C-alpha positions as CSV (number, residue, x, y, z in Angstrom):
1,X,125.0,-92.9,-39.3
2,X,127.3,-93.7,-36.5
3,X,127.1,-91.2,-33.7
4,X,130.2,-91.3,-31.4
5,X,129.3,-92.3,-27.5
6,X,130.2,-89.2,-26.2
7,X,127.7,-87.5,-28.1
8,X,125.0,-90.0,-27.2
9,X,125.9,-89.5,-23.9
10,X,125.7,-86.0,-23.9
11,X,122.4,-85.8,-25.6
12,X,121.2,-88.2,-22.9
13,X,122.7,-86.1,-20.1
14,X,120.5,-83.0,-21.8
15,X,117.2,-84.9,-21.0
16,X,117.5,-84.1,-17.6
17,X,115.6,-80.9,-18.4
18,X,112.7,-82.3,-19.6
19,X,112.4,-85.2,-17.1
20,X,112.7,-82.4,-14.3
21,X,110.6,-79.9,-15.9
22,X,107.9,-83.1,-16.2
23,X,108.2,-84.1,-12.7
24,X,108.0,-80.3,-11.4
25,X,104.7,-80.3,-12.6
26,X,103.4,-84.0,-11.2
27,X,101.8,-83.4,-7.9
28,X,102.8,-87.2,-7.2
29,X,106.4,-85.8,-6.4
30,X,105.2,-83.8,-3.7
31,X,106.1,-86.7,-1.1
32,X,109.5,-87.2,0.2
33,X,109.2,-91.2,-0.4
34,X,108.0,-90.5,-4.2
35,X,111.1,-88.0,-4.8
36,X,113.5,-90.8,-3.5
37,X,111.6,-93.4,-5.9
38,X,112.0,-90.7,-8.9
39,X,115.3,-90.5,-8.2
40,X,116.6,-94.2,-8.0
41,X,114.2,-94.8,-11.3
42,X,116.2,-92.1,-13.0
43,X,119.4,-93.5,-12.5
44,X,118.3,-96.9,-13.3
45,X,116.5,-95.5,-16.8
46,X,119.6,-93.8,-17.6
47,X,121.8,-96.6,-17.0
48,X,119.5,-98.6,-19.0
49,X,119.2,-96.2,-22.1
50,X,123.0,-95.6,-22.3
51,X,123.6,-99.7,-22.1
52,X,121.4,-99.8,-24.9
53,X,122.2,-97.4,-27.2
54,X,125.9,-98.2,-26.9
55,X,127.0,-102.0,-25.9
56,X,125.8,-103.0,-29.7
57,X,128.1,-100.5,-31.7
58,X,131.5,-100.1,-29.5
59,X,132.6,-102.4,-26.7
60,X,133.5,-100.2,-23.9
61,X,134.4,-100.8,-20.0
62,X,131.5,-101.3,-17.7
63,X,132.4,-98.0,-16.1
64,X,131.3,-96.0,-19.3
65,X,127.8,-96.4,-18.1
66,X,128.6,-95.1,-14.8
67,X,129.8,-91.8,-16.1
68,X,127.1,-91.6,-18.4
69,X,124.4,-91.7,-15.4
70,X,126.6,-89.4,-13.5
71,X,126.7,-86.9,-16.2
72,X,123.0,-87.1,-16.0
73,X,123.1,-85.8,-12.6
74,X,125.4,-83.3,-13.0
75,X,123.4,-81.7,-15.5
76,X,120.5,-81.9,-12.6
77,X,122.6,-80.6,-10.0
78,X,123.3,-77.7,-12.8
79,X,119.8,-76.9,-13.1
80,X,119.3,-76.9,-9.4
81,X,122.0,-74.6,-9.1
82,X,120.3,-72.2,-11.9
83,X,117.6,-72.2,-10.6
84,X,118.0,-71.5,-7.0
85,X,120.1,-68.7,-8.3
86,X,116.9,-67.1,-10.2
87,X,118.4,-67.5,-13.7
88,X,115.5,-70.3,-14.5
89,X,112.5,-71.6,-12.9
90,X,109.8,-74.6,-12.7
91,X,112.4,-77.5,-12.7
92,X,113.4,-78.6,-9.6
93,X,111.3,-77.0,-6.9
94,X,109.6,-80.2,-5.9
95,X,113.2,-81.5,-5.2
96,X,114.1,-78.4,-2.9
97,X,110.7,-78.8,-1.1
98,X,110.8,-82.7,-0.4
99,X,114.1,-84.0,-1.2
100,X,117.3,-82.1,-0.2
101,X,116.3,-78.5,1.1
102,X,120.1,-77.6,2.2
103,X,121.0,-77.5,-1.4
104,X,119.3,-73.9,-0.9
105,X,122.2,-72.9,0.9
106,X,125.2,-71.3,-0.5
107,X,127.5,-74.3,0.0
108,X,124.8,-76.7,-1.7
109,X,124.6,-74.0,-4.7
110,X,128.4,-74.0,-5.1
111,X,129.0,-77.7,-5.0
112,X,126.0,-78.1,-7.4
113,X,127.9,-75.7,-9.6
114,X,130.8,-77.5,-9.4
115,X,129.3,-80.8,-10.4
116,X,127.2,-79.3,-13.0
117,X,130.7,-77.9,-14.5
118,X,133.7,-79.1,-13.8
119,X,132.6,-83.0,-13.1
120,X,130.2,-82.9,-16.0
121,X,133.3,-81.7,-18.1
122,X,135.2,-84.6,-16.9
123,X,132.6,-87.2,-17.2
124,X,132.3,-86.3,-21.0
125,X,136.3,-86.6,-21.0
126,X,136.6,-89.8,-19.6
127,X,133.2,-91.1,-21.5
128,X,135.5,-90.2,-24.6
129,X,138.6,-91.7,-23.7
130,X,137.1,-95.1,-22.7
131,X,134.9,-95.3,-25.8
132,X,138.6,-94.3,-27.7
133,X,140.2,-97.3,-26.1
134,X,142.7,-94.7,-24.5
135,X,143.7,-94.4,-20.9
136,X,141.6,-92.2,-18.4
137,X,143.7,-92.8,-15.6
138,X,144.9,-89.1,-14.6
139,X,141.3,-87.5,-15.7
140,X,140.0,-90.5,-12.9
141,X,142.3,-89.6,-10.3
142,X,141.7,-85.9,-10.5
143,X,137.7,-86.6,-10.6
144,X,138.1,-89.1,-8.0
145,X,139.8,-86.6,-5.7
146,X,137.2,-84.1,-6.4
147,X,134.0,-86.3,-5.8
148,X,135.8,-87.8,-2.6
149,X,136.4,-84.0,-1.0
150,X,132.7,-83.1,-2.2
151,X,131.0,-86.2,0.0
152,X,133.4,-86.1,2.8
153,X,132.4,-82.5,3.7
154,X,128.7,-82.3,2.3
155,X,127.3,-85.6,3.8
156,X,128.6,-84.4,7.6
157,X,127.7,-81.3,7.0
158,X,124.1,-81.8,6.5
159,X,124.2,-83.8,9.5
160,X,125.9,-81.9,11.8
161,X,124.7,-78.3,10.5
162,X,121.1,-76.5,11.4
163,X,119.5,-78.4,8.3
164,X,120.0,-81.8,10.1
165,X,116.2,-81.6,10.8
166,X,115.6,-81.4,7.4
167,X,117.0,-84.7,6.0
168,X,114.8,-86.3,3.8
169,X,114.5,-90.1,2.4
170,X,116.4,-88.7,-0.9
171,X,119.0,-88.2,1.0
172,X,119.6,-91.6,0.5
173,X,120.4,-91.3,-2.9
174,X,123.8,-89.7,-1.8
175,X,124.7,-93.4,-1.2
176,X,125.0,-93.8,-5.2
177,X,127.8,-91.3,-4.8
178,X,129.7,-93.0,-2.2
179,X,129.5,-96.9,-2.9
180,X,129.7,-96.6,-6.8
181,X,132.3,-94.1,-6.7
182,X,134.6,-96.5,-4.4
183,X,134.4,-99.1,-6.9
184,X,134.8,-96.7,-10.0
185,X,138.0,-95.1,-8.1
186,X,139.3,-99.1,-7.8
187,X,138.5,-99.4,-11.6
188,X,140.8,-95.8,-12.0
189,X,143.6,-97.2,-10.2
190,X,143.5,-100.3,-12.4
191,X,143.5,-98.7,-15.7
192,X,147.4,-98.7,-16.7
193,X,149.4,-95.7,-16.0
194,X,151.0,-94.4,-19.4
195,X,154.5,-95.4,-19.3
196,X,156.7,-92.1,-19.5
197,X,159.4,-92.2,-22.4
198,X,162.7,-91.0,-20.3
199,X,166.0,-92.3,-20.7
200,X,167.4,-94.0,-17.8
201,X,170.4,-91.4,-17.7
202,X,168.1,-88.6,-17.6
203,X,166.6,-90.2,-14.4
204,X,169.8,-90.4,-12.9
205,X,170.7,-87.3,-13.6
206,X,167.8,-85.5,-12.4
207,X,167.5,-87.4,-9.3
208,X,171.2,-86.5,-8.5
209,X,170.1,-82.8,-8.4
210,X,169.5,-81.0,-4.8
211,X,166.5,-79.2,-4.4
212,X,168.0,-75.5,-5.0
213,X,169.0,-77.0,-8.5
214,X,165.3,-77.4,-9.2
215,X,163.8,-74.1,-9.2
216,X,160.1,-75.1,-9.4
217,X,160.3,-77.6,-6.6
218,X,162.1,-75.5,-4.5
219,X,159.2,-73.0,-4.9
220,X,156.7,-76.0,-4.4
221,X,158.5,-76.5,-1.6
222,X,157.8,-73.0,-0.1
223,X,154.3,-73.4,-1.4
224,X,153.9,-76.4,0.7
225,X,155.1,-74.8,4.2
226,X,152.7,-71.9,3.5
227,X,149.9,-74.7,3.0
228,X,150.8,-76.6,5.8
229,X,150.9,-73.7,8.2
230,X,147.6,-72.2,6.9
231,X,146.0,-75.4,7.1
232,X,146.9,-75.9,10.9
233,X,146.0,-72.2,11.5
234,X,142.6,-72.7,9.9
235,X,142.1,-76.1,11.6
236,X,142.6,-73.9,14.8
237,X,140.2,-71.4,14.1
238,X,137.4,-74.3,13.1
239,X,138.3,-75.6,16.7
240,X,137.5,-72.6,18.3
241,X,141.5,-72.0,19.7
242,X,141.3,-69.0,22.3
243,X,144.8,-67.3,20.6
244,X,144.1,-64.0,19.5
245,X,145.0,-64.4,16.2
246,X,142.4,-66.9,15.6
247,X,140.1,-64.9,17.2
248,X,141.0,-61.9,14.7
249,X,141.2,-64.2,11.4
250,X,137.5,-65.5,12.0
251,X,135.8,-62.4,12.9
252,X,137.6,-60.2,10.5
253,X,138.7,-62.4,7.4
254,X,136.7,-65.9,7.2
255,X,133.7,-65.3,9.3
256,X,132.1,-68.0,7.1
257,X,134.0,-70.6,9.1
258,X,131.2,-69.9,12.1
259,X,128.2,-70.4,9.7
260,X,126.0,-72.7,11.5
261,X,125.4,-74.6,8.7
262,X,128.7,-76.4,9.7
263,X,129.8,-77.2,6.0
264,X,133.0,-74.6,6.3
265,X,133.8,-75.7,9.7
266,X,133.8,-79.6,8.7
267,X,136.1,-78.2,5.4
268,X,138.8,-76.8,7.8
269,X,138.6,-80.1,9.8
270,X,138.8,-81.8,6.7
271,X,142.1,-80.3,5.9
272,X,143.6,-80.7,9.0
273,X,143.0,-84.3,9.2
274,X,143.5,-85.5,5.7
275,X,145.1,-82.6,3.7
276,X,148.0,-81.9,6.2
277,X,149.3,-85.8,6.4
278,X,149.5,-85.3,2.8
279,X,151.1,-82.1,2.2
280,X,153.7,-83.4,4.3
281,X,154.2,-86.3,2.4
282,X,154.5,-84.3,-0.5
283,X,157.4,-82.2,0.9
284,X,159.0,-85.4,1.2
285,X,158.4,-86.5,-2.2
286,X,160.1,-83.5,-3.6
287,X,163.2,-84.0,-1.1
288,X,163.7,-87.9,-1.6
289,X,163.7,-89.2,-5.4
290,X,161.8,-92.2,-6.1
291,X,158.5,-91.5,-4.7
292,X,156.3,-93.0,-7.7
293,X,153.2,-92.4,-5.4
294,X,153.7,-89.0,-5.9
295,X,152.3,-89.3,-9.8
296,X,148.8,-90.6,-8.7
297,X,148.4,-88.8,-4.9
298,X,149.3,-85.5,-6.6
299,X,146.4,-85.5,-8.8
300,X,143.9,-86.9,-6.4
301,X,145.1,-84.1,-4.2
302,X,144.9,-81.2,-6.6
303,X,141.1,-82.4,-7.9
304,X,140.2,-82.5,-4.1
305,X,141.4,-78.9,-3.1
306,X,139.8,-77.5,-6.4
307,X,136.6,-78.7,-5.5
308,X,137.0,-77.8,-1.7
309,X,138.1,-74.3,-2.5
310,X,135.6,-73.4,-4.8
311,X,132.8,-74.6,-2.7
312,X,134.0,-72.9,0.2
313,X,135.3,-69.6,-1.3
314,X,132.2,-69.4,-3.2
315,X,129.7,-70.3,-0.5
316,X,131.7,-67.4,1.5
317,X,131.0,-64.9,-0.8
318,X,127.6,-65.6,-1.9
319,X,124.6,-63.4,-1.2
320,X,122.7,-66.9,0.3
321,X,125.0,-66.8,3.2
322,X,123.9,-64.4,5.9
323,X,125.8,-61.2,5.8
324,X,127.3,-61.6,9.3
325,X,129.2,-64.6,7.7
326,X,130.2,-63.4,4.4
327,X,133.8,-62.2,3.9
328,X,134.0,-58.4,5.1
329,X,134.4,-56.1,1.9
330,X,137.7,-54.7,3.5
331,X,139.4,-58.1,3.7
332,X,138.3,-59.3,0.6
333,X,141.3,-59.3,-1.2
334,X,143.4,-60.6,1.2
335,X,141.4,-63.9,1.6
336,X,140.9,-64.5,-1.9
337,X,144.8,-63.8,-2.7
338,X,145.0,-66.8,0.4
339,X,142.5,-69.1,-1.0
340,X,143.7,-68.7,-4.5
341,X,147.1,-69.5,-3.6
342,X,146.1,-72.4,-1.7
343,X,144.1,-73.9,-4.6
344,X,146.5,-72.7,-7.6
345,X,149.7,-74.6,-5.4
346,X,148.4,-78.4,-5.7
347,X,147.5,-77.9,-9.4
348,X,150.8,-76.9,-10.3
349,X,152.4,-79.6,-8.1
350,X,150.1,-82.1,-9.9
351,X,151.0,-80.8,-13.6
352,X,154.7,-80.4,-12.9
353,X,154.8,-84.5,-11.5
354,X,153.0,-85.2,-14.7
355,X,154.7,-83.4,-17.2
356,X,158.2,-84.1,-15.6
357,X,158.1,-87.5,-13.8
358,X,162.0,-88.1,-14.2
359,X,162.5,-87.4,-10.3
360,X,159.7,-89.7,-9.0
361,X,160.3,-92.8,-11.2
362,X,162.3,-95.5,-10.1
363,X,165.8,-95.9,-10.4
364,X,166.6,-98.1,-13.6
365,X,169.3,-101.2,-12.6
366,X,172.7,-100.8,-14.4
367,X,171.5,-103.9,-16.6
368,X,168.5,-102.2,-17.6
369,X,170.8,-98.6,-18.6
370,X,173.0,-100.5,-20.7
371,X,170.2,-101.9,-22.7
372,X,168.7,-98.3,-22.9
373,X,171.8,-97.2,-24.5
374,X,172.3,-100.2,-26.8
375,X,168.6,-99.3,-28.2
376,X,169.9,-95.6,-28.9
C-alpha cells in the first residue's frame, strides 16, 4: 500500500514522544555533553529514516529531508512547551536540566509553542507540496521569515540575558537552525515563483491609479505610518530613552521590555534596526509601481512579525514572567490591541501582494501587449 510522503513524515515526527520519554529515563543523559550527542544522533537518525523510506518511491528535492528533520524537532519543542506548562510530564526534564534551561522562560516556551504549531504546519505543507511537484516558494518564504526572526532574537537573548551563565553544549544544536536554514532559504528562492496570469492592459491600468484610488493600499500606507512610529518609539524605550513618554510606557504598559531575560529588549532592537527599514521600503513599494521584490519580501516580513509578536506578546502575559514585568491589568487591552494591529497589518499586506500583484509587476512592452491582445 502506497503511503503519501507527508503522512510518513507526520508519523516519523510523532516518534519524538517515545524517543524523548525513553531518553528522559536513561541516566546517561544527565551529562551536558551526552545531551548534545543525543541531539546530533537524533537529527542524523531522523534524516536517515526519512531518506530510506521516501527515496525509493517518490523522487523529491533534497530539501524535503531537511523539512522532515525540522518536523521532528518541532514536535520536540511542542513537548517542551506542554511539559513546562504542566500538561504532560516525564519527557524532556533531562533536556531542561542539562540542555537548554533558558527554554523555561516565558519567551522560551512561546517559541517552543510557535515551532511546535505554526512551523510544524508549514513543514508538513512544504513536504506535501514538494512530494506533489508543486511550488513551495510562498510557504517557504513565510517560514524563512519566521525562523530567521526566531533565531535573531533567541540566540543573542541567551548570551546577553540572565541565563548567559547557563549555556550548555546543547546550545550548539542551534547551529543546525542557522547554517542549514541559510541553505534552505537559498533553495526556496531558487524555487520558481508561480507566474501570475494577469492581462497586460490590467497591469497598466492598475499602475496608473493614484494611491487614493486604491483603497486597500491607502489603508496599508496608514498602517505603515503607524508601524514605523510604533517601531521607533518602542526602540527608544528599549534603549532607555529619558523622555517621559518612554518612561510612562515601559512602566505602565509594557514593563516586559525591561525583563532581564533580554529577549524583549533584543526584539525591540531587531524591530528598530531591521524591521524599520523594511517598513519604509514597503511604503515606497506601495507608492511606486513595478517593485517586484514586494511579492517576496512582504511574505518574509509577515512570517517574521507573526513569530515575533506571538512570542513577545505571549511572553509578556505568561505566568512564567515575573509579575512586575507582566502587562498590568489596567493596560491589558490597549497593549493587546496595539500588538495585534502590528501583526495583522503585515499579514494583510502580504496577502494583498499575493492575491493582486498587478501593481508590483513589470510593465510589459508594447510588443508584449500587442501579442497578448492577439492571443485573446
